[in-house]
KOLTIVO-978174 format. One record per residue (C-alpha): residue number from 0; x, y, z. Coordinates in Angstrom, 1 decimal. Layout:
N
<k->NUM	px->X	py->Y	pz->Z>
...
//
This chain:
465
<k->0	px->15.2	py->113.1	pz->103.2>
<k->1	px->17.7	py->110.2	pz->104.3>
<k->2	px->18.1	py->107.2	pz->102.1>
<k->3	px->15.9	py->104.1	pz->102.4>
<k->4	px->16.8	py->100.7	pz->103.0>
<k->5	px->16.0	py->98.6	pz->99.9>
<k->6	px->13.4	py->95.9	pz->100.3>
<k->7	px->14.3	py->92.3	pz->100.9>
<k->8	px->12.8	py->88.9	pz->100.3>
<k->9	px->10.3	py->87.7	pz->102.6>
<k->10	px->11.9	py->85.7	pz->105.5>
<k->11	px->10.2	py->82.5	pz->104.2>
<k->12	px->11.6	py->82.9	pz->100.7>
<k->13	px->15.2	py->83.8	pz->101.7>
<k->14	px->16.4	py->80.1	pz->101.8>
<k->15	px->15.0	py->79.1	pz->98.5>
<k->16	px->16.7	py->82.4	pz->97.1>
<k->17	px->20.2	py->81.5	pz->98.6>
<k->18	px->19.7	py->77.8	pz->97.3>
<k->19	px->19.3	py->79.4	pz->93.8>
<k->20	px->22.8	py->81.1	pz->94.2>
<k->21	px->24.2	py->77.6	pz->93.9>
<k->22	px->21.9	py->75.8	pz->91.5>
<k->23	px->20.1	py->78.4	pz->89.3>
<k->24	px->21.5	py->81.9	pz->89.3>
<k->25	px->19.3	py->83.3	pz->86.5>
<k->26	px->16.2	py->82.2	pz->88.7>
<k->27	px->17.7	py->84.1	pz->91.6>
<k->28	px->18.1	py->87.3	pz->89.7>
<k->29	px->14.5	py->86.9	pz->88.1>
<k->30	px->13.2	py->86.5	pz->91.6>
<k->31	px->15.0	py->89.6	pz->92.9>
<k->32	px->13.9	py->91.6	pz->89.6>
<k->33	px->10.1	py->90.5	pz->90.2>
<k->34	px->10.4	py->91.7	pz->93.9>
<k->35	px->11.6	py->95.2	pz->93.1>
<k->36	px->14.0	py->97.3	pz->91.0>
<k->37	px->16.1	py->97.5	pz->94.1>
<k->38	px->16.6	py->94.6	pz->96.3>
<k->39	px->18.9	py->93.8	pz->99.4>
<k->40	px->19.6	py->90.3	pz->100.2>
<k->41	px->21.2	py->89.6	pz->103.5>
<k->42	px->23.4	py->86.6	pz->104.0>
<k->43	px->24.5	py->86.8	pz->107.7>
<k->44	px->27.1	py->89.7	pz->107.8>
<k->45	px->27.1	py->89.8	pz->103.8>
<k->46	px->25.0	py->92.3	pz->102.0>
<k->47	px->23.9	py->91.8	pz->98.5>
<k->48	px->22.1	py->94.8	pz->96.7>
<k->49	px->20.5	py->93.9	pz->93.4>
<k->50	px->19.7	py->97.1	pz->91.2>
<k->51	px->17.7	py->96.7	pz->88.1>
<k->52	px->16.6	py->100.0	pz->86.5>
<k->53	px->18.7	py->102.0	pz->83.7>
<k->54	px->19.4	py->105.1	pz->86.2>
<k->55	px->20.7	py->102.8	pz->88.8>
<k->56	px->22.9	py->101.0	pz->86.6>
<k->57	px->24.1	py->104.4	pz->85.1>
<k->58	px->25.1	py->105.4	pz->88.7>
<k->59	px->27.0	py->102.1	pz->89.7>
<k->60	px->28.7	py->101.8	pz->86.5>
<k->61	px->29.3	py->105.3	pz->85.2>
<k->62	px->28.6	py->108.2	pz->87.5>
<k->63	px->30.1	py->106.9	pz->90.4>
<k->64	px->32.1	py->104.1	pz->89.1>
<k->65	px->35.2	py->104.8	pz->91.2>
<k->66	px->33.3	py->103.7	pz->94.2>
<k->67	px->32.7	py->100.3	pz->92.7>
<k->68	px->35.4	py->97.9	pz->92.2>
<k->69	px->35.0	py->94.4	pz->90.5>
<k->70	px->33.1	py->91.9	pz->92.8>
<k->71	px->31.6	py->88.7	pz->93.4>
<k->72	px->32.6	py->85.9	pz->90.7>
<k->73	px->35.3	py->88.1	pz->89.2>
<k->74	px->37.1	py->88.3	pz->92.7>
<k->75	px->37.3	py->84.5	pz->92.7>
<k->76	px->38.4	py->84.1	pz->89.0>
<k->77	px->41.7	py->86.0	pz->90.2>
<k->78	px->43.1	py->82.7	pz->90.9>
<k->79	px->43.9	py->82.5	pz->87.1>
<k->80	px->43.1	py->86.0	pz->85.8>
<k->81	px->45.2	py->87.6	pz->88.5>
<k->82	px->45.4	py->91.4	pz->87.8>
<k->83	px->44.5	py->91.2	pz->84.1>
<k->84	px->42.1	py->94.0	pz->82.5>
<k->85	px->38.9	py->92.2	pz->83.9>
<k->86	px->40.0	py->92.2	pz->87.3>
<k->87	px->42.6	py->94.8	pz->88.1>
<k->88	px->41.6	py->98.1	pz->89.7>
<k->89	px->43.0	py->101.7	pz->89.9>
<k->90	px->46.2	py->102.9	pz->88.3>
<k->91	px->47.2	py->99.5	pz->87.3>
<k->92	px->43.9	py->99.0	pz->85.3>
<k->93	px->44.2	py->102.6	pz->83.9>
<k->94	px->47.7	py->101.8	pz->82.7>
<k->95	px->46.6	py->98.5	pz->81.2>
<k->96	px->43.6	py->100.0	pz->79.4>
<k->97	px->45.7	py->102.8	pz->78.0>
<k->98	px->48.2	py->100.4	pz->76.8>
<k->99	px->45.9	py->98.1	pz->74.6>
<k->100	px->43.4	py->100.7	pz->73.7>
<k->101	px->45.2	py->101.7	pz->70.4>
<k->102	px->45.1	py->98.2	pz->69.3>
<k->103	px->41.2	py->98.5	pz->69.4>
<k->104	px->40.8	py->102.0	pz->67.6>
<k->105	px->38.2	py->101.9	pz->64.9>
<k->106	px->40.6	py->102.3	pz->61.9>
<k->107	px->42.6	py->99.4	pz->63.2>
<k->108	px->39.6	py->97.1	pz->63.6>
<k->109	px->38.2	py->98.0	pz->60.2>
<k->110	px->41.7	py->97.0	pz->58.8>
<k->111	px->41.2	py->93.6	pz->60.4>
<k->112	px->37.9	py->93.0	pz->58.6>
<k->113	px->39.4	py->90.8	pz->56.1>
<k->114	px->41.1	py->88.3	pz->58.6>
<k->115	px->37.6	py->88.1	pz->60.4>
<k->116	px->35.9	py->87.4	pz->57.0>
<k->117	px->38.5	py->85.0	pz->55.9>
<k->118	px->38.2	py->83.0	pz->59.3>
<k->119	px->34.3	py->83.1	pz->58.8>
<k->120	px->34.6	py->81.8	pz->55.3>
<k->121	px->36.7	py->79.0	pz->56.4>
<k->122	px->34.0	py->78.0	pz->59.0>
<k->123	px->31.4	py->77.8	pz->56.5>
<k->124	px->33.5	py->75.8	pz->54.0>
<k->125	px->34.3	py->73.5	pz->56.8>
<k->126	px->30.7	py->73.1	pz->58.0>
<k->127	px->29.7	py->72.7	pz->54.2>
<k->128	px->32.0	py->69.9	pz->53.9>
<k->129	px->30.5	py->67.9	pz->56.7>
<k->130	px->27.0	py->68.8	pz->55.8>
<k->131	px->25.0	py->65.4	pz->55.9>
<k->132	px->27.2	py->63.6	pz->58.2>
<k->133	px->25.2	py->64.1	pz->61.4>
<k->134	px->24.9	py->66.8	pz->63.9>
<k->135	px->27.8	py->68.9	pz->64.9>
<k->136	px->28.4	py->71.2	pz->67.9>
<k->137	px->28.0	py->74.5	pz->66.6>
<k->138	px->29.1	py->76.1	pz->69.8>
<k->139	px->32.2	py->74.2	pz->69.7>
<k->140	px->32.8	py->75.3	pz->66.0>
<k->141	px->32.2	py->79.0	pz->66.7>
<k->142	px->34.6	py->78.9	pz->69.6>
<k->143	px->37.2	py->77.5	pz->67.5>
<k->144	px->36.4	py->80.4	pz->65.0>
<k->145	px->36.4	py->83.1	pz->67.7>
<k->146	px->39.9	py->81.7	pz->68.9>
<k->147	px->41.2	py->82.1	pz->65.4>
<k->148	px->40.0	py->85.6	pz->64.8>
<k->149	px->41.4	py->86.5	pz->68.2>
<k->150	px->44.9	py->85.1	pz->67.4>
<k->151	px->45.1	py->86.9	pz->64.0>
<k->152	px->43.5	py->90.3	pz->64.9>
<k->153	px->44.9	py->90.8	pz->68.5>
<k->154	px->48.0	py->88.7	pz->68.8>
<k->155	px->49.4	py->88.4	pz->65.3>
<k->156	px->49.7	py->84.7	pz->66.3>
<k->157	px->48.2	py->81.3	pz->65.3>
<k->158	px->46.2	py->79.5	pz->67.9>
<k->159	px->45.4	py->76.8	pz->65.9>
<k->160	px->47.6	py->74.4	pz->67.8>
<k->161	px->46.2	py->75.3	pz->71.1>
<k->162	px->42.7	py->73.7	pz->71.1>
<k->163	px->42.8	py->73.0	pz->74.6>
<k->164	px->42.3	py->76.6	pz->75.6>
<k->165	px->38.5	py->76.8	pz->75.5>
<k->166	px->38.4	py->73.5	pz->77.7>
<k->167	px->40.7	py->75.0	pz->80.2>
<k->168	px->38.7	py->78.1	pz->80.4>
<k->169	px->35.5	py->76.0	pz->81.2>
<k->170	px->37.3	py->74.5	pz->84.1>
<k->171	px->38.4	py->78.0	pz->85.3>
<k->172	px->34.7	py->79.2	pz->85.2>
<k->173	px->33.5	py->76.1	pz->87.0>
<k->174	px->36.1	py->76.8	pz->89.8>
<k->175	px->35.3	py->80.5	pz->90.0>
<k->176	px->31.6	py->79.9	pz->90.4>
<k->177	px->32.3	py->77.1	pz->93.1>
<k->178	px->34.4	py->79.5	pz->95.0>
<k->179	px->31.7	py->82.2	pz->94.6>
<k->180	px->29.1	py->79.9	pz->96.1>
<k->181	px->31.1	py->78.5	pz->98.7>
<k->182	px->32.3	py->81.9	pz->99.9>
<k->183	px->35.9	py->80.9	pz->99.2>
<k->184	px->35.8	py->78.7	pz->102.5>
<k->185	px->36.8	py->75.2	pz->100.6>
<k->186	px->40.7	py->74.8	pz->100.5>
<k->187	px->41.8	py->74.7	pz->96.8>
<k->188	px->44.1	py->71.8	pz->97.8>
<k->189	px->41.3	py->69.4	pz->98.5>
<k->190	px->40.9	py->66.7	pz->95.8>
<k->191	px->37.5	py->67.5	pz->94.7>
<k->192	px->36.8	py->66.9	pz->91.0>
<k->193	px->36.2	py->70.4	pz->90.3>
<k->194	px->39.4	py->71.6	pz->91.9>
<k->195	px->41.5	py->69.0	pz->90.3>
<k->196	px->40.2	py->70.1	pz->86.8>
<k->197	px->41.0	py->73.6	pz->87.8>
<k->198	px->44.5	py->72.8	pz->88.9>
<k->199	px->45.1	py->70.9	pz->85.7>
<k->200	px->43.6	py->73.8	pz->83.5>
<k->201	px->45.8	py->76.4	pz->85.3>
<k->202	px->48.9	py->74.3	pz->84.5>
<k->203	px->47.6	py->74.1	pz->80.7>
<k->204	px->47.0	py->77.6	pz->80.4>
<k->205	px->50.4	py->78.7	pz->82.1>
<k->206	px->52.2	py->76.4	pz->79.7>
<k->207	px->50.2	py->78.0	pz->76.7>
<k->208	px->50.9	py->81.4	pz->77.8>
<k->209	px->54.5	py->80.8	pz->78.2>
<k->210	px->54.9	py->79.3	pz->74.6>
<k->211	px->52.8	py->82.2	pz->73.0>
<k->212	px->55.0	py->84.8	pz->74.9>
<k->213	px->58.1	py->83.1	pz->73.8>
<k->214	px->57.1	py->82.9	pz->69.9>
<k->215	px->55.7	py->86.5	pz->69.8>
<k->216	px->58.8	py->88.0	pz->71.8>
<k->217	px->61.5	py->86.2	pz->69.4>
<k->218	px->59.5	py->87.6	pz->66.3>
<k->219	px->59.3	py->91.0	pz->67.9>
<k->220	px->63.2	py->90.8	pz->68.4>
<k->221	px->63.6	py->90.1	pz->64.9>
<k->222	px->62.0	py->93.4	pz->63.9>
<k->223	px->58.3	py->92.4	pz->63.9>
<k->224	px->55.9	py->95.2	pz->64.1>
<k->225	px->54.0	py->96.0	pz->67.5>
<k->226	px->50.6	py->97.2	pz->66.8>
<k->227	px->48.8	py->94.5	pz->68.1>
<k->228	px->47.3	py->94.1	pz->71.8>
<k->229	px->49.7	py->91.3	pz->72.6>
<k->230	px->52.8	py->92.9	pz->71.4>
<k->231	px->51.9	py->96.1	pz->73.4>
<k->232	px->51.6	py->93.9	pz->76.5>
<k->233	px->55.1	py->92.5	pz->75.9>
<k->234	px->56.5	py->95.9	pz->75.4>
<k->235	px->54.9	py->97.2	pz->78.6>
<k->236	px->56.2	py->94.0	pz->80.5>
<k->237	px->59.8	py->94.7	pz->79.3>
<k->238	px->59.5	py->98.3	pz->80.5>
<k->239	px->58.2	py->97.4	pz->84.1>
<k->240	px->60.7	py->98.3	pz->86.7>
<k->241	px->60.5	py->94.9	pz->88.4>
<k->242	px->61.2	py->92.4	pz->85.8>
<k->243	px->59.4	py->89.4	pz->87.7>
<k->244	px->56.3	py->91.6	pz->88.4>
<k->245	px->56.3	py->92.5	pz->84.6>
<k->246	px->56.3	py->88.9	pz->83.7>
<k->247	px->53.6	py->88.0	pz->86.0>
<k->248	px->51.3	py->90.8	pz->84.8>
<k->249	px->52.1	py->89.8	pz->81.0>
<k->250	px->50.9	py->86.3	pz->81.9>
<k->251	px->47.8	py->87.4	pz->83.7>
<k->252	px->47.0	py->90.1	pz->81.0>
<k->253	px->47.5	py->87.4	pz->78.1>
<k->254	px->45.0	py->84.9	pz->80.2>
<k->255	px->42.5	py->87.6	pz->80.2>
<k->256	px->42.8	py->88.5	pz->76.7>
<k->257	px->42.4	py->84.8	pz->75.6>
<k->258	px->39.3	py->84.4	pz->77.8>
<k->259	px->37.6	py->87.7	pz->77.1>
<k->260	px->38.7	py->87.8	pz->73.5>
<k->261	px->36.9	py->84.6	pz->72.4>
<k->262	px->34.3	py->83.5	pz->75.1>
<k->263	px->31.6	py->86.1	pz->74.8>
<k->264	px->31.6	py->86.5	pz->71.0>
<k->265	px->31.3	py->82.5	pz->70.9>
<k->266	px->28.3	py->82.9	pz->73.3>
<k->267	px->26.8	py->85.6	pz->71.2>
<k->268	px->27.2	py->83.5	pz->68.1>
<k->269	px->25.7	py->80.3	pz->69.7>
<k->270	px->22.5	py->82.2	pz->70.8>
<k->271	px->22.1	py->84.0	pz->67.6>
<k->272	px->22.3	py->80.8	pz->65.6>
<k->273	px->19.9	py->79.0	pz->68.0>
<k->274	px->17.4	py->81.8	pz->67.5>
<k->275	px->17.6	py->81.9	pz->63.8>
<k->276	px->16.9	py->78.1	pz->63.7>
<k->277	px->13.8	py->78.6	pz->65.9>
<k->278	px->12.6	py->81.5	pz->63.9>
<k->279	px->12.9	py->80.6	pz->60.2>
<k->280	px->11.2	py->83.8	pz->58.8>
<k->281	px->13.9	py->85.9	pz->60.6>
<k->282	px->16.4	py->83.5	pz->59.4>
<k->283	px->15.0	py->84.0	pz->55.8>
<k->284	px->15.2	py->87.9	pz->56.0>
<k->285	px->18.8	py->87.7	pz->57.2>
<k->286	px->19.6	py->85.3	pz->54.4>
<k->287	px->17.9	py->87.7	pz->51.8>
<k->288	px->19.9	py->90.6	pz->53.1>
<k->289	px->23.2	py->88.7	pz->53.2>
<k->290	px->22.6	py->87.6	pz->49.6>
<k->291	px->21.7	py->91.1	pz->48.6>
<k->292	px->24.9	py->92.6	pz->50.1>
<k->293	px->27.4	py->89.8	pz->49.7>
<k->294	px->26.5	py->89.0	pz->46.1>
<k->295	px->28.1	py->86.2	pz->44.1>
<k->296	px->29.3	py->84.3	pz->47.1>
<k->297	px->31.7	py->86.9	pz->48.2>
<k->298	px->33.3	py->87.5	pz->51.7>
<k->299	px->32.5	py->90.8	pz->53.5>
<k->300	px->34.4	py->93.8	pz->53.8>
<k->301	px->34.5	py->96.3	pz->56.5>
<k->302	px->32.0	py->98.9	pz->54.7>
<k->303	px->29.6	py->95.9	pz->54.5>
<k->304	px->29.0	py->96.1	pz->58.2>
<k->305	px->27.1	py->99.3	pz->57.7>
<k->306	px->24.9	py->97.4	pz->54.9>
<k->307	px->24.0	py->94.3	pz->57.0>
<k->308	px->21.5	py->96.3	pz->59.1>
<k->309	px->19.0	py->93.7	pz->59.6>
<k->310	px->21.5	py->91.0	pz->60.6>
<k->311	px->23.1	py->93.6	pz->63.1>
<k->312	px->19.6	py->93.9	pz->64.6>
<k->313	px->19.2	py->90.1	pz->64.7>
<k->314	px->22.6	py->90.0	pz->66.8>
<k->315	px->21.7	py->92.8	pz->69.1>
<k->316	px->18.3	py->90.9	pz->69.9>
<k->317	px->20.3	py->88.0	pz->70.7>
<k->318	px->22.3	py->89.9	pz->73.1>
<k->319	px->19.4	py->91.5	pz->74.6>
<k->320	px->17.9	py->88.1	pz->75.4>
<k->321	px->21.2	py->86.3	pz->76.1>
<k->322	px->23.7	py->89.0	pz->77.0>
<k->323	px->27.2	py->87.3	pz->77.0>
<k->324	px->28.2	py->89.2	pz->80.1>
<k->325	px->25.0	py->88.6	pz->81.9>
<k->326	px->25.8	py->90.1	pz->85.3>
<k->327	px->28.1	py->93.0	pz->86.4>
<k->328	px->29.4	py->92.4	pz->90.0>
<k->329	px->30.8	py->95.4	pz->92.0>
<k->330	px->31.9	py->95.8	pz->95.6>
<k->331	px->31.2	py->99.5	pz->97.2>
<k->332	px->34.3	py->100.8	pz->98.5>
<k->333	px->32.6	py->103.4	pz->100.5>
<k->334	px->28.9	py->104.2	pz->101.6>
<k->335	px->26.5	py->105.6	pz->98.8>
<k->336	px->23.1	py->106.4	pz->97.8>
<k->337	px->21.6	py->104.8	pz->94.6>
<k->338	px->18.2	py->106.1	pz->93.5>
<k->339	px->17.3	py->106.9	pz->97.2>
<k->340	px->18.4	py->103.7	pz->98.5>
<k->341	px->21.5	py->103.3	pz->101.0>
<k->342	px->24.5	py->101.1	pz->100.1>
<k->343	px->26.8	py->100.2	pz->102.8>
<k->344	px->30.6	py->100.3	pz->102.5>
<k->345	px->31.8	py->96.9	pz->101.6>
<k->346	px->28.5	py->95.5	pz->100.2>
<k->347	px->28.3	py->93.5	pz->97.0>
<k->348	px->26.3	py->95.3	pz->94.3>
<k->349	px->24.8	py->93.5	pz->91.3>
<k->350	px->23.6	py->95.0	pz->88.0>
<k->351	px->22.1	py->92.3	pz->85.9>
<k->352	px->21.9	py->92.8	pz->82.1>
<k->353	px->19.8	py->89.6	pz->81.8>
<k->354	px->17.0	py->91.1	pz->84.0>
<k->355	px->17.5	py->94.7	pz->82.7>
<k->356	px->17.1	py->93.5	pz->79.2>
<k->357	px->13.8	py->91.8	pz->80.0>
<k->358	px->12.2	py->94.5	pz->82.2>
<k->359	px->8.6	py->94.9	pz->81.3>
<k->360	px->8.5	py->98.6	pz->81.9>
<k->361	px->11.4	py->98.9	pz->79.2>
<k->362	px->10.6	py->96.4	pz->76.7>
<k->363	px->7.2	py->95.4	pz->75.0>
<k->364	px->6.5	py->91.8	pz->75.3>
<k->365	px->10.3	py->91.3	pz->76.7>
<k->366	px->10.5	py->87.5	pz->76.3>
<k->367	px->9.8	py->87.9	pz->72.5>
<k->368	px->12.6	py->87.5	pz->70.0>
<k->369	px->12.0	py->90.7	pz->67.8>
<k->370	px->14.9	py->92.2	pz->66.0>
<k->371	px->12.8	py->95.1	pz->65.0>
<k->372	px->13.4	py->96.6	pz->68.5>
<k->373	px->16.8	py->97.7	pz->67.3>
<k->374	px->15.4	py->99.7	pz->64.2>
<k->375	px->16.7	py->103.2	pz->64.6>
<k->376	px->13.2	py->104.7	pz->64.9>
<k->377	px->12.5	py->102.4	pz->67.9>
<k->378	px->15.8	py->102.8	pz->69.7>
<k->379	px->15.5	py->106.6	pz->70.0>
<k->380	px->12.9	py->106.6	pz->72.8>
<k->381	px->14.8	py->103.8	pz->74.8>
<k->382	px->17.0	py->104.9	pz->78.0>
<k->383	px->20.6	py->104.6	pz->77.2>
<k->384	px->21.1	py->102.2	pz->80.0>
<k->385	px->18.3	py->100.0	pz->79.3>
<k->386	px->20.7	py->97.9	pz->76.9>
<k->387	px->24.3	py->97.3	pz->78.2>
<k->388	px->25.6	py->94.0	pz->76.7>
<k->389	px->29.0	py->95.2	pz->76.7>
<k->390	px->28.9	py->96.9	pz->80.1>
<k->391	px->28.8	py->100.5	pz->80.7>
<k->392	px->31.0	py->103.5	pz->82.1>
<k->393	px->34.8	py->103.5	pz->82.1>
<k->394	px->35.0	py->99.5	pz->81.9>
<k->395	px->32.8	py->99.3	pz->78.9>
<k->396	px->34.1	py->96.4	pz->77.0>
<k->397	px->37.3	py->97.5	pz->74.8>
<k->398	px->36.7	py->94.8	pz->72.2>
<k->399	px->33.1	py->95.6	pz->71.5>
<k->400	px->33.5	py->96.9	pz->68.0>
<k->401	px->35.5	py->93.7	pz->66.9>
<k->402	px->33.1	py->91.5	pz->68.8>
<k->403	px->30.2	py->92.9	pz->66.8>
<k->404	px->31.9	py->92.8	pz->63.4>
<k->405	px->32.7	py->89.3	pz->64.0>
<k->406	px->29.1	py->88.3	pz->65.1>
<k->407	px->27.6	py->89.9	pz->62.1>
<k->408	px->30.1	py->88.8	pz->59.6>
<k->409	px->29.6	py->85.1	pz->60.8>
<k->410	px->26.0	py->85.3	pz->61.1>
<k->411	px->25.4	py->86.6	pz->57.7>
<k->412	px->27.9	py->84.2	pz->56.0>
<k->413	px->26.7	py->81.1	pz->57.8>
<k->414	px->22.9	py->82.1	pz->57.0>
<k->415	px->23.6	py->83.1	pz->53.5>
<k->416	px->24.9	py->79.6	pz->52.7>
<k->417	px->23.8	py->77.0	pz->55.2>
<k->418	px->20.7	py->75.7	pz->56.6>
<k->419	px->21.1	py->74.8	pz->60.3>
<k->420	px->18.6	py->72.6	pz->62.4>
<k->421	px->18.7	py->72.2	pz->66.0>
<k->422	px->18.7	py->68.4	pz->67.0>
<k->423	px->15.2	py->67.5	pz->68.2>
<k->424	px->14.9	py->67.8	pz->72.2>
<k->425	px->17.8	py->70.2	pz->72.4>
<k->426	px->16.5	py->73.0	pz->74.5>
<k->427	px->19.3	py->75.6	pz->74.8>
<k->428	px->19.4	py->76.2	pz->78.4>
<k->429	px->21.3	py->79.1	pz->79.6>
<k->430	px->24.2	py->78.5	pz->81.9>
<k->431	px->25.3	py->81.5	pz->83.9>
<k->432	px->29.0	py->81.3	pz->84.5>
<k->433	px->31.5	py->84.2	pz->83.7>
<k->434	px->29.5	py->84.5	pz->80.5>
<k->435	px->26.0	py->83.3	pz->79.8>
<k->436	px->27.1	py->79.8	pz->78.2>
<k->437	px->24.8	py->77.4	pz->76.5>
<k->438	px->24.4	py->74.0	pz->78.5>
<k->439	px->25.3	py->71.0	pz->76.5>
<k->440	px->26.6	py->72.8	pz->73.4>
<k->441	px->24.6	py->73.3	pz->70.3>
<k->442	px->24.3	py->70.1	pz->68.4>
<k->443	px->22.8	py->71.1	pz->64.8>
<k->444	px->22.5	py->69.3	pz->61.6>
<k->445	px->24.2	py->71.3	pz->58.4>
<k->446	px->22.9	py->71.3	pz->54.8>
<k->447	px->23.6	py->73.8	pz->52.0>
<k->448	px->20.9	py->76.4	pz->51.9>
<k->449	px->18.4	py->76.5	pz->49.0>
<k->450	px->17.9	py->79.6	pz->46.9>
<k->451	px->14.9	py->81.8	pz->48.4>
<k->452	px->11.7	py->83.0	pz->46.6>
<k->453	px->11.6	py->86.8	pz->45.8>
<k->454	px->12.4	py->88.9	pz->48.7>
<k->455	px->9.8	py->90.3	pz->51.1>
<k->456	px->9.4	py->92.7	pz->54.0>
<k->457	px->11.6	py->92.2	pz->56.9>
<k->458	px->10.2	py->90.2	pz->59.5>
<k->459	px->8.6	py->92.4	pz->62.3>
<k->460	px->8.5	py->90.1	pz->65.4>
<k->461	px->9.1	py->86.4	pz->65.9>
<k->462	px->7.5	py->84.9	pz->69.0>
<k->463	px->8.9	py->83.7	pz->72.1>
<k->464	px->12.7	py->83.2	pz->72.4>
//
């Protein structure tokens, strides 16, 4: 039986769907998911396939991953990321992955638990000192924390003097989305506000990267160890047969590490803290667990990660509703067949964790915030590719274990010691950029947490997100 052509939107609905590509990409993906689990959107000669089933995702991301290179959005981000780990392909990507993989081995990540816990403890103390002084932007605070953790665990470098990194990456993401929507037809030299911000951000990132490389390379020359990801990148650059290419790749890999190493975890923490503030009974259960496991105000250690089971479920459920990597874009290198549907060579293919994680055939009451979904007894019957917050297949996120440790430790410590209240009127609107950001930050008031009453059973479900 020959492969079928996926259904497309009605002709009258196509203009509205394409407008949403520019102004509301999540709405576009929801509309496509409501139409079918396989959708073909034609934009002139450009073909856009959207697949929204676990077996379809498995085929594109794992079974036939070699046929699907990075696609729309990430291609545009190469203006800054170049051939870093997020965007490179083929043998270059395999060599980069092999080089940094040892820095993410479970044993080494477990050994970094102390650094993660110390940074989380510093955040809690910083917030406690500011309690009662009015709202603070928790998203900005956790972004600073994730940069601090990144510097200590993967770079053996302090990033405390480089506060502009996060703002520079915001400009980079804005430009990447602009290029995606405009199909790259707008020259980068035009004096548009977005493009001016991007050029300034690119200069700032280049200067930051050069300074970081110079400092780390000098310490390595002085006999510093070389087990972290940054040091391994420097060693690989020195060994490259073309010094100029080696230096360029080092810059691009470091920019990628800086972006990927803090952005997604900061996004996860922002959504997790917002959901806990909206659902006090879940927050109280997390607090009970944190106070039971982390007694006498102590910081968490590596083995505590396996004891903070409900807190882990809360983080997992936050990533289900708001996956930091909300879309996985690919380009088909050759013709293929996905679930009986044809895919043309050169076509853009999208797998969207945001809609997959809310598929009504896979998740009961999918809009409901229910950490109990990730109780082991309920996870066992779920298709493996129904939940892919870290991607899947060969390009599964190399930093997933560190990211989970960081998110769980911070959630446990913040919830144990502090009460966070969202500023009235703040809605927490998802903004789909390279990661699923929260528009307008996360303004919250902070006060020390009261002692809890006697422990009670874990919250089963928590209402709408």
